[in-house]
Structure formats: structure tokens, C-alpha cells
N, C-alpha and C positions, 0 to 999 in steps of 0.2 A: 536607820539600822538599816533602814532599804540601801542607801548605799554602801556602807560595808559588804551587803550579801550579792549587789552586781559583782563586785570586785574580787568577788574567790573565785579561785579558777577551779577547772576540771579536777586537779590532783587534789581540793579542799573538798570537794562537793562529795556528799555519799557515794557508796558505790551503786544502788538502788538508782540512782537518777541517772548516770553514766550510763547503763546498758538498757533503755528504755530506748533511744533513738535507735539503738543498733537491731534491736527487734522491729520496730517501725521498719526498717530499711529492709529488713529482710521477708518480711511478710510483704512488703512494695514490690522486691522483684519476685515474688513468689503468685504476686495476683499478676503483674506483668506478665510473668511465664504461662499461665494459665491462661490467660487472655489470647496470647499469641497464637499460643498451644489448639485452641479454640477457633482460629480465626483461621489456621492452615486445615484443622479437620472441615472447618464448612464450607472450605474452599475444595478440599478433596472430594466430600461429597457430592458439592456442584457440579464438578466436571465428572464424577461418576454418571451422576442423573443426565446429564447432557448426553455422553457416551452412548449409554444405555439409548438412551431416546432413538440417536442415531444408527442403533443396530436393530432396535425394533423397528423402525422408518423401513431400514434393507429390508428384513424378515418382511413385513408386508409387502414392498415392493416384487420379493421373490416369489410371494405366497401367489400375486397376480400375475405370478409369467405363466407358475408352474399351472395354476386355472386357464391361460390362453392359449398353453402347450395341448393341455388336456382337448378342450376345443377345436383349434388347428386338426389333434390327432382322429378325433372325431369326423369333421368335416372331411380329412385325408380319406378316411374311409371311406364314407358315404360317397366321396368320388370316384374311385376306387371301383365301388360296387355299380354306380350308374355307368363308367365307363365298360365295363365287364358286359352288364346289360345291352349297351347302344352295338358292340360286337358281338353280340349274340347269337346263334343263327334266328332264333323267332323277329329278332329286332329287324335281323338284313331280309329273312324275307315277307316283314310287314312293311318296310321301307321300298322294298324291290315293287310289289304289288300294287301298294296306294303310290306312291311318289312318281312311281317310273314305268306302269302300268302293264308290267310282266303280269303273265298268265302262268300258272301250273300247268306242267303237260305232264296228261294224263298217261301218254304212252311216249315212248323215244318215239322219234320221226327220222327216218334215214334225209336224208337230202342227196337228191342225186344230181349231177351237173352235168349237161348234154355239153357234148365237145364242142357243138359250135358257140358255145361260151366261152368255153377255155379258151379257144383259140379267137376270140375278141380281145380278150385280155392281153393288154401287151406285156413286156417278159417283167419278171415278180422284181428286178432292179430297180424299175421305174414306180413301182406301188410305194406312196408314203402314206405316214397317217396324217398327213398334214393336209389332209383336204387334196392330195396329188389325183388317185383313181379310186379313191372310197367309193364315187357313187357310184361306178360303173361296177365295183361289187357288191354293192346294196341290192342294188338291181339285179345283179345274177343271182344274189340268194332271195330276193324276193319270187324272182321269176320261178326259181326251184323248188322254193316251198309252195308256191300255189298249182305248181307244175304237179306236186305229189297231193298237194289234195283235190285235186282234177283226177288223176289216175291209180285209185285205190292198189 
């Protein structure tokens, strides 16, 4: 009897037995499509995670640069303040008195130059600031100021 049943065609078999493999094929296709969709979704989510971490790293670097800019702006303000104080009258006076040895004039002093000293100086065209005739002018002014101190 087994040999007879093996020779039966699909047309001779009952209708319920023929449709079982068709349902199974549809189920396998559905599982395959679902698995493929899940794999694509996981790949997309992994790509989004990588992109998000790249953006986060860029944002972190941007915030670091903004903090560096703020620090440099504060330093620039400090340097501008220091520059203004160094060019201020009080600092120039302190530098003149301390480093250069200048003294504060209590009264204005009139410098009188005697005619003999004026005659001793060469023509003004020959006077240069590169050491040409500067010593004679310095001597002239020193003599004139000491002569003023002697003659009240």
C-alpha cells in the first residue's frame, strides 16, 4: 500500500495537503523580508549614531574654541589697559623721574644765551643730531643755565 501511495500525483492528493508548502513558502518570505528590514534599520541607526557622535565632537570643539576666544578677549582688554597706563602722564612722569633722573621744575626758568656763545656756534646748517655739533650746544645750554643760577 505504501508503494501505491508513493505513486500518487499531486492531482490525486487531497487539497489540504497541497497548500501546506505554499503557506510555508509565504511565511519564509515574510521572515526573510522582516530580517532584511531589521538589518537595514540597524544599519541606518548605526549610521545615525556615528553621524551624531561626529556632530557632538564638532560641537565640543566649537565650544572649546569659543572659550579660548573669550580668554583671548579678556587678555586683549588687559593688554589695552596696560598700554594705556604705560602711555599715561603719571607713568611717563614716574619713568622720567626714576629712570632718566629728571627733576620737577618748581618755577619756569628763562634761559639767557649770551651773544659770545651764539657767535661761537657754527651756521645752523652744520648742526646735526648725529653727534655733529651737539656737544657745543650742550655746553652752551649748561653754561647758560648755571649762569642763570648765579645771577638771580
